[in-house]
MINUVO-748352 format. One record per residue (C-alpha): residue number from 1; residue in three letters; x, y, z. Coordinates in steps of 0.05 Angstrom, whole numbers, always signed. Layout:
N
   num   residu       xx       yy       zz
   NUM      Ala        X        Y        Z
...
END
This chain:
168
   num   residu       xx       yy       zz
     1      Arg     +526     -500     -516
     2      Ala     +480     -522     -452
     3      Ala     +400     -488     -444
     4      Pro     +410     -437     -385
     5      Pro     +373     -471     -328
     6      Gln     +296     -477     -321
     7      Pro     +268     -447     -255
     8      Gly     +242     -496     -205
     9      Pro     +174     -514     -184
    10      Val     +132     -456     -148
    11      Ala     +140     -481      -76
    12      Ser     +221     -472      -89
    13      Arg     +214     -389     -101
    14      Arg     +220     -369      -30
    15      Asn     +261     -320       +3
    16      Glu     +332     -344      +10
    17      His     +329     -346      +90
    18      Cys     +265     -389      +95
    19      Asn     +262     -454     +127
    20      Glu     +256     -503      +70
    21      Asn     +204     -548     +100
    22      Tyr     +152     -489      +98
    23      Thr     +140     -489      +26
    24      Thr      +85     -455      -16
    25      Asp      +46     -518      -18
    26      Phe      +51     -534      +61
    27      Ile      +34     -470      +83
    28      Tyr      -30     -471      +33
    29      Asn      -47     -543      +61
    30      Leu      -39     -512     +130
    31      Tyr      -84     -461     +122
    32      Ser     -133     -501      +83
    33      Glu     -137     -550     +130
    34      Glu     -138     -508     +199
    35      Gly     -195     -459     +162
    36      Lys     -243     -518     +171
    37      Gly     -299     -475     +134
    38      Val     -287     -404     +164
    39      Phe     -242     -382     +119
    40      Asp     -211     -413      +48
    41      Cys     -147     -403      +22
    42      Arg     -108     -395      -43
    43      Lys      -34     -400      -71
    44      Asn       -3     -337      -95
    45      Val      +65     -328     -107
    46      Leu      +85     -257     -105
    47      Gly     +144     -246     -152
    48      His      +90     -282     -208
    49      Met      +31     -221     -183
    50      Gln      +83     -171     -193
    51      Gln      +99     -183     -270
    52      Gly      +32     -166     -280
    53      Gly       -8     -179     -345
    54      Thr      -57     -142     -386
    55      Pro      -73      -73     -363
    56      Thr     -150      -63     -350
    57      Pro     -187       -6     -367
    58      Phe     -173      +22     -297
    59      Asp     -105      +14     -305
    60      Arg     -101      +50     -356
    61      Asn     -142     +106     -335
    62      Phe     -103     +114     -272
    63      Gly      -44     +120     -313
    64      Thr      -71     +167     -350
    65      Lys      -86     +213     -294
    66      Met      -23     +201     -256
    67      Gly      +12     +220     -320
    68      Ala      -31     +284     -326
    69      Lys      -27     +308     -255
    70      Ala      +52     +296     -257
    71      Val      +58     +332     -321
    72      Ala      +24     +388     -297
    73      Trp      +62     +397     -233
    74      Ile     +127     +393     -269
    75      Thr     +101     +447     -310
    76      Gly      +79     +484     -256
    77      Lys     +140     +481     -216
    78      Ile     +184     +497     -282
    79      Lys     +147     +561     -284
    80      Glu     +146     +575     -205
    81      Cys     +222     +561     -207
    82      Ser     +247     +591     -267
    83      Arg     +285     +662     -263
    84      His     +325     +692     -322
    85      Gly     +323     +631     -360
    86      Arg     +348     +587     -310
    87      Ile     +313     +538     -260
    88      Phe     +322     +546     -183
    89      Ala     +295     +477     -154
    90      Asn     +330     +488      -87
    91      Thr     +272     +483      -38
    92      Ala     +240     +418       -4
    93      Asp     +180     +414      -46
    94      Ser     +217     +413     -114
    95      Ala     +237     +340     -106
    96      Cys     +166     +299      -96
    97      Leu     +136     +232      -99
    98      Leu      +61     +222     -138
    99      Gly      +24     +176      -96
   100      Met      -41     +158      -58
   101      Arg      -49     +187      +12
   102      Lys     -124     +161      +31
   103      Arg     -170     +171      -28
   104      Ser     -130     +225      -69
   105      Leu      -66     +232     -111
   106      Val      -15     +276      -77
   107      Phe      +50     +304      -89
   108      Gln      +97     +281      -29
   109      Pro     +166     +318      -16
   110      Ile     +226     +269      -12
   111      Thr     +252     +298      +49
   112      Glu     +179     +276      +90
   113      Leu     +192     +207      +68
   114      Lys     +257     +207      +92
   115      Glu     +231     +219     +161
   116      Gln     +170     +173     +153
   117      Thr     +215     +114     +124
   118      Asp     +255      +60     +166
   119      Phe     +308      +47     +125
   120      Glu     +342      -10     +158
   121      His     +280      -55     +141
   122      Arg     +254      -19      +81
   123      Ile     +185       -4     +105
   124      Pro     +146      +60     +135
   125      Lys     +152      +75     +204
   126      Glu      +77      +74     +210
   127      Gln      +37      +22     +180
   128      Trp      -42      +50     +182
   129      Trp      -67      -22     +178
   130      Leu      -35      -49     +242
   131      Lys      -92      -15     +274
   132      Leu     -137      -67     +237
   133      Arg     -108     -129     +276
   134      Pro     -157     -125     +335
   135      Ile     -218     -132     +277
   136      Leu     -176     -189     +243
   137      Lys     -172     -234     +305
   138      Ile     -249     -212     +315
   139      Leu     -264     -237     +250
   140      Ala     -216     -306     +262
   141      Lys     -261     -316     +330
   142      Tyr     -196     -310     +375
   143      Lys     -215     -320     +446
   144      Ile     -176     -261     +476
   145      Glu     -191     -201     +509
   146      Leu     -199     -137     +467
   147      Asp     -197      -58     +497
   148      Thr     -249      -25     +461
   149      Ser     -240      +43     +494
   150      Glu     -204      +71     +432
   151      Lys     -249     +113     +387
   152      Ala     -241     +112     +316
   153      His     -241     +174     +284
   154      Leu     -278     +173     +209
   155      Glu     -258     +227     +168
   156      His     -309     +207     +112
   157      Val     -367     +207     +156
   158      Arg     -405     +280     +166
   159      Gln     -452     +285     +222
   160      Lys     -505     +333     +211
   161      Arg     -509     +381     +269
   162      Ile     -581     +403     +288
   163      Ser     -588     +464     +326
   164      Leu     -641     +467     +384
   165      Glu     -663     +539     +359
   166      Ser     -685     +506     +295
   167      Asn     -735     +456     +330
   168      Ile     -773     +516     +365
END
């Protein structure tokens, strides 16, 4: 009986539609050379990263918090939706996904997620990080004109308002 085929080198584990010349090693060498000391790079094959490893204390703590929040939510829903010994889960918020929004764990109804998802490309319709691209160009020292007229909204910064009457 023949042994199963062994996976090829790391450089060959890429999308089946990508050009065979653009290997992981080639991209790494290209960025290393063009970085010229401004930035460095390292190889990272996503398939390996997604397999995980030993959970850290943070992972265990975060998993415990999410589990406790999920159990509290589902028991609350059961109490809220039960009538005469039967459960009526027919509202939009009875099917939710627990995830991070900004800096907190929130339950978001699946119907809302459906509206926010580009199913053809399997990505969100609005990607928050695209607003950071001008900053990346500045950090990469591109010689481009940037429109800086748009003001950023900082939700986590609270300005103290001082009234003129308190200074009199």
